Wavefront OBJ file of the C-alpha trace (Angstrom):
o trace
v 6.540 -12.520 53.810
v 5.398 -15.676 55.616
v 8.617 -16.924 57.172
v 6.910 -19.942 58.657
v 6.564 -21.463 55.221
v 10.110 -20.957 54.100
v 13.344 -22.812 54.824
v 15.690 -21.721 57.611
v 18.864 -20.354 56.111
v 20.539 -19.290 59.292
v 20.061 -20.587 62.826
v 21.932 -19.268 65.859
v 21.729 -21.303 69.024
v 22.835 -19.938 72.448
v 25.674 -17.749 71.005
v 28.153 -16.446 73.562
v 31.167 -14.260 72.783
v 33.551 -12.421 75.160
v 36.385 -10.054 74.592
v 38.952 -9.521 77.447
v 36.539 -11.012 79.888
v 33.623 -8.831 78.799
v 30.664 -10.820 77.464
v 29.456 -9.119 74.339
v 26.900 -11.792 73.227
v 25.011 -13.501 76.061
v 22.980 -16.353 74.662
v 21.693 -15.337 71.269
v 19.018 -17.519 69.598
v 17.808 -16.470 66.183
v 16.459 -17.988 62.949
v 16.539 -16.329 59.591
v 14.405 -17.729 56.773
v 14.933 -17.802 53.021
v 14.155 -14.372 51.327
v 13.728 -12.703 54.704
v 15.274 -9.350 55.544
v 16.132 -9.088 59.242
v 17.311 -5.737 60.686
v 19.363 -5.723 63.817
v 18.977 -2.515 65.794
v 20.305 -1.297 69.163
v 22.713 1.122 70.683
v 26.367 1.078 69.882
v 28.007 -1.762 71.858
v 24.818 -3.890 71.942
v 26.495 -6.685 69.969
v 25.122 -6.146 66.496
v 28.444 -6.150 64.594
v 29.964 -8.909 66.734
v 26.875 -11.038 65.968
v 27.424 -10.631 62.234
v 31.109 -11.437 62.565
v 30.323 -14.677 64.367
v 28.012 -15.678 61.480
v 30.795 -15.193 58.996
v 33.330 -16.847 61.308
v 35.417 -13.668 61.533
v 35.028 -14.212 65.250
v 34.766 -17.709 66.692
v 31.957 -18.207 69.208
v 32.913 -19.130 72.760
v 29.784 -21.249 73.124
v 26.833 -22.087 70.961
v 26.372 -23.031 67.389
v 25.879 -21.309 63.999
v 23.986 -23.250 61.386
v 23.913 -22.323 57.662
v 21.458 -24.373 55.679
v 21.543 -27.151 58.277
v 25.367 -27.300 58.482
v 27.159 -26.367 61.732
v 29.631 -23.792 60.408
v 30.853 -23.043 63.932
v 32.457 -26.504 64.071
v 36.249 -25.903 64.472
v 36.819 -28.544 61.777
v 34.941 -26.543 59.138
v 36.794 -24.911 56.346
v 36.364 -21.224 56.873
v 37.087 -20.212 53.322
v 34.316 -22.464 52.071
v 31.928 -20.941 54.615
v 32.776 -17.397 53.546
v 32.222 -18.293 49.913
v 28.563 -18.999 50.882
v 28.060 -15.715 52.774
v 28.422 -12.255 51.358
v 29.509 -9.517 53.766
v 29.634 -5.707 53.401
v 31.131 -3.626 56.198
v 31.018 0.036 57.288
v 34.263 0.679 55.422
v 34.287 -0.332 51.776
v 37.398 -2.484 52.058
v 37.932 -2.375 48.295
v 41.472 -3.260 47.108
v 42.914 0.085 45.979
v 45.361 -1.523 43.547
v 42.625 -3.448 41.679
v 40.099 -2.035 39.235
v 36.476 -1.905 40.116
v 35.820 -4.971 37.871
v 38.670 -6.958 39.454
v 37.367 -6.090 42.930
v 33.959 -7.462 42.036
v 35.261 -10.658 40.442
v 37.975 -11.457 42.943
v 36.127 -14.120 44.904
v 34.697 -15.567 41.738
v 38.125 -16.182 40.274
v 40.213 -17.019 43.304
v 37.727 -18.783 45.636
v 35.273 -20.425 43.197
v 37.754 -20.867 40.383
v 35.581 -19.213 37.744
v 37.331 -18.618 34.445
v 38.315 -14.993 33.889
v 36.014 -14.501 30.915
v 33.015 -15.866 32.756
v 33.877 -13.936 35.933
v 34.287 -10.721 34.001
v 30.948 -11.174 32.282
v 29.240 -11.656 35.642
v 31.067 -8.671 37.001
v 30.114 -6.464 34.119
v 26.492 -7.510 34.465
v 26.518 -6.553 38.171
v 28.140 -3.232 37.494
v 25.553 -2.522 34.886
v 22.780 -3.307 37.424
v 24.173 -0.857 39.934
v 24.786 1.875 37.405
v 28.576 1.744 37.403
v 29.364 -0.105 34.174
v 31.301 2.868 32.903
v 33.678 2.607 35.905
v 34.675 -1.017 35.294
v 38.308 -0.142 34.664
v 38.481 2.706 37.199
v 40.258 2.317 40.511
v 38.324 2.772 43.791
v 39.903 6.100 44.574
v 38.097 7.675 41.597
v 34.665 6.774 43.019
v 32.561 8.492 45.576
v 31.905 6.779 48.902
v 28.393 5.789 47.782
v 29.758 4.332 44.534
v 32.484 2.426 46.460
v 29.875 0.956 48.810
v 27.730 -0.147 45.827
v 30.795 -1.844 44.384
v 31.379 -3.556 47.737
v 27.803 -4.823 47.649
v 28.223 -6.029 44.087
v 31.361 -7.872 45.155
v 29.489 -9.491 48.028
v 26.708 -10.819 45.802
v 28.879 -11.852 42.890
v 29.146 -15.435 44.093
v 25.409 -15.758 44.575
v 25.730 -16.221 48.321
v 23.070 -17.982 50.388
v 23.134 -15.135 52.879
v 24.057 -11.451 52.805
v 25.309 -9.664 55.889
v 25.326 -5.872 55.993
v 27.149 -4.196 58.864
v 26.183 -0.525 59.187
v 26.862 -0.045 55.510
v 25.864 3.640 55.516
v 27.761 4.718 58.628
v 30.844 5.970 56.727
v 28.833 7.834 54.016
v 27.984 11.467 53.674
v 24.211 11.866 54.196
v 23.502 12.655 50.530
v 25.091 9.347 49.495
v 23.117 7.111 51.852
v 20.042 6.877 49.644
v 21.737 5.384 46.643
v 23.188 2.544 48.807
v 19.868 1.864 50.496
v 18.088 1.805 47.143
v 20.368 -1.061 46.072
v 19.463 -2.940 49.272
v 15.753 -2.433 48.438
v 16.443 -3.870 45.000
v 18.150 -6.933 46.476
v 15.175 -7.466 48.797
v 12.896 -7.290 45.817
v 14.955 -10.059 44.192
v 14.528 -12.260 47.241
v 17.987 -12.026 48.727
v 18.211 -13.246 52.351
v 19.683 -10.421 54.321
v 20.746 -9.782 57.910
v 21.644 -6.152 58.428
v 22.861 -4.184 61.410
v 21.703 -0.559 60.940
v 21.066 2.735 62.644
v 18.812 3.731 59.765
v 15.489 3.327 61.670
v 13.240 4.524 58.822
v 14.966 2.086 56.442
v 14.575 -0.785 58.898
v 10.873 0.040 59.368
v 10.251 0.236 55.633
v 12.345 -2.616 54.240
v 12.772 -5.268 56.945
v 10.483 -8.200 57.353
v 11.535 -8.449 61.024
v 13.384 -6.188 63.352
v 15.513 -7.531 66.201
v 16.390 -5.207 69.023
v 19.638 -6.087 70.815
v 20.460 -4.704 74.215
v 23.651 -5.517 76.101
v 24.282 -8.670 74.163
v 20.844 -10.222 74.333
v 17.774 -10.073 72.065
v 15.517 -7.873 74.180
v 12.647 -7.867 71.680
v 11.831 -8.763 68.085
v 8.811 -8.483 65.839
v 7.512 -7.003 62.635
v 8.481 -3.408 61.934
v 4.991 -2.248 62.588
v 4.829 -4.025 65.918
v 8.222 -2.995 67.149
v 8.125 0.624 66.003
v 4.503 1.395 67.040
v 4.027 -0.817 70.116
v 7.279 -2.076 71.604
v 6.624 -4.462 74.461
v 9.651 -3.765 76.543
v 10.575 -0.574 78.351
v 14.140 -0.760 77.012
v 12.943 -0.889 73.443
v 10.483 1.987 74.070
v 13.266 4.081 75.442
v 15.578 3.347 72.582
v 13.055 3.895 69.869
v 11.623 7.074 71.417
v 14.756 8.923 70.175
v 13.792 8.071 66.592
v 9.946 8.196 66.778
v 9.504 11.064 69.215
l 1 2 3 4 5 6 7 8 9 10 11 12 13 14 15 16 17 18 19 20 21 22 23 24 25 26 27 28 29 30 31 32 33 34 35 36 37 38 39 40 41 42 43 44 45 46 47 48 49 50 51 52 53 54 55 56 57 58 59 60 61 62 63 64 65 66 67 68 69 70 71 72 73 74 75 76 77 78 79 80 81 82 83 84 85 86 87 88 89 90 91 92 93 94 95 96 97 98 99 100 101 102 103 104 105 106 107 108 109 110 111 112 113 114 115 116 117 118 119 120 121 122 123 124 125 126 127 128 129 130 131 132 133 134 135 136 137 138 139 140 141 142 143 144 145 146 147 148 149 150 151 152 153 154 155 156 157 158 159 160 161 162 163 164 165 166 167 168 169 170 171 172 173 174 175 176 177 178 179 180 181 182 183 184 185 186 187 188 189 190 191 192 193 194 195 196 197 198 199 200 201 202 203 204 205 206 207 208 209 210 211 212 213 214 215 216 217 218 219 220 221 222 223 224 225 226 227 228 229 230 231 232 233 234 235 236 237 238 239 240 241 242 243 244 245 246 247 248 249
């Protein structure tokens, strides 16, 4: 995609974040355009998950600004619940409510955050479950589903409100290898539909094949970024070459 000709959905400016005196993010600048899929890669502890959590305001930045569609959502006066209604998030763990049915999990934000009437929310939820091949499990509880099925439900829940941005945080890390493919296929489908996605991932082949841009984080800074072809075949920095050599040989 030609990002230069599309609107900026997310802009991060000089993002800093520390925990117990340890600086985890050290001046991150990043723009994400509409319909773009950006993959964050890097070693564990490089700051990928923390960066996503600052976007969704699960972690407040120490310095810098987070802009969503031109609105500074890092402003302390902003209503966090309204921000989160505009951003879908899926974590490593499925985080489904065990006491709610699959359908109720998917429609929860529609009903309680957006105030969508139950009948309308249920229709939307059933449509999403149909799309991900789980319509027959609408009344089931999460414990009856496989890990891959639960993660697909979590993704359906995240997109139920038609968010402006979808954040995916290592969504296959907790899955058995044979279940990874079904979840990544759903992400491919969302990309095909034009969803704007920022995803932290260790799935290098997936990042190479699906992302429009790959961002390599190292010790809390963006060490390098570029197209998958550029980054995976001709990384410019020694640190990126060393990291990627483990996956490309």
